[in-house]
Structures are given as C-alpha cells and as structure tokens.
C-alpha positions as CSV (number, residue, x, y, z in Angstrom):
1,X,-12.6,17.1,1.0
2,X,-12.1,13.4,0.5
3,X,-8.9,11.6,-0.2
4,X,-9.2,9.6,-3.4
5,X,-6.7,6.9,-3.4
6,X,-6.3,3.6,-5.1
7,X,-4.1,1.4,-7.3
8,X,-5.5,2.7,-10.6
9,X,-5.5,6.5,-9.8
10,X,-3.0,9.0,-8.6
11,X,-3.9,9.9,-5.0
12,X,-5.7,13.3,-4.8
13,X,-8.2,15.3,-2.8
14,X,-11.7,15.9,-4.2
15,X,-14.6,17.9,-2.8
16,X,-17.5,15.9,-1.3
17,X,-20.0,18.1,-3.1
18,X,-19.4,21.6,-4.4
19,X,-22.6,23.0,-3.1
20,X,-22.0,22.5,0.6
21,X,-18.2,22.2,0.8
22,X,-16.7,24.9,3.0
23,X,-13.5,24.7,1.1
24,X,-15.0,25.3,-2.4
25,X,-13.6,28.9,-2.4
26,X,-10.1,27.8,-1.4
27,X,-7.4,28.6,-3.9
28,X,-5.6,25.9,-5.9
29,X,-2.4,26.8,-4.2
30,X,-3.8,26.2,-0.7
31,X,-5.4,22.9,-1.7
32,X,-2.1,21.7,-3.3
33,X,-0.1,22.8,-0.2
34,X,-2.5,20.7,1.9
35,X,-2.1,17.7,-0.4
36,X,1.7,18.0,-0.3
37,X,1.7,18.3,3.5
38,X,-0.5,15.2,3.9
39,X,1.7,13.2,1.5
40,X,4.9,14.3,3.3
41,X,3.5,13.4,6.8
42,X,2.2,10.0,5.6
43,X,5.6,9.2,4.1
44,X,7.4,10.2,7.3
45,X,5.0,9.1,10.0
46,X,2.6,6.6,8.4
47,X,-1.0,6.0,9.5
48,X,-0.9,8.3,12.5
49,X,-1.9,11.1,10.2
50,X,-5.6,12.1,9.9
51,X,-7.4,14.7,7.8
52,X,-9.8,17.5,8.6
53,X,-10.0,17.0,12.4
54,X,-11.9,19.5,14.5
55,X,-9.8,21.7,16.7
56,X,-11.1,21.5,20.3
57,X,-12.1,24.9,21.7
58,X,-12.0,26.6,18.3
59,X,-15.0,28.0,16.3
60,X,-17.2,25.1,15.2
61,X,-16.1,25.4,11.6
62,X,-12.3,25.3,12.2
63,X,-10.5,22.2,11.4
64,X,-6.9,21.2,11.2
65,X,-5.8,20.2,7.7
66,X,-3.7,17.3,9.0
67,X,-3.3,16.0,12.5
68,X,-0.5,13.7,13.7
69,X,-1.3,11.6,16.7
70,X,1.7,10.8,18.9
71,X,2.1,9.1,22.3
72,X,2.6,12.5,23.9
73,X,-0.4,14.1,22.2
74,X,-1.5,15.6,18.9
75,X,0.1,18.1,16.5
76,X,-2.3,20.0,14.2
77,X,-1.3,21.6,10.9
78,X,-3.3,24.3,9.3
79,X,-2.4,25.9,6.0
80,X,-3.9,29.4,5.3
81,X,-3.4,31.8,2.5
82,X,-2.4,35.3,3.4
83,X,-4.6,37.9,1.7
C-alpha cells in the first residue's frame, strides 16, 4: 500500500493496484489498525518510522507493517488478524 498524504487530503493508505497487491484480501479492521499504528509511531517517534519493510530471514513475502529505526537497531511491528 502507499501512504497518501498532503495538505488537501486526510492522510490514508491506498492500494498500489488491486490486481497485484498482496494486501487486497486484508480486512478493513487490519488495514485500519495498521494505519493507526503508523500514525501513533510517527507522532511519538517522527521520521524514523518506515512502512512495509522486508523482514530479514523471513519468507520472501513477509514484511513488517511498520519499522522503527533506533540507534540500537530496529523494531518491527506486524499486525495480523486471528482467524
């Protein structure tokens, strides 16, 4: 997903394209939770937060929803929906 942000719009996430987006089947609740996490981290930590970063050593499709980069290393956040 892409973060859409600007002076004229409310910040939100949007799919790059529906046809090839691996998150197109994600529920609205999970997408909202990820958005809220990102906004919270940005408000508390600032520009040291990134989106959809690959997790080293994980399966090639696994990405962290938000990653915080600190002097001591990185903290990865992943939100999943229990089924």
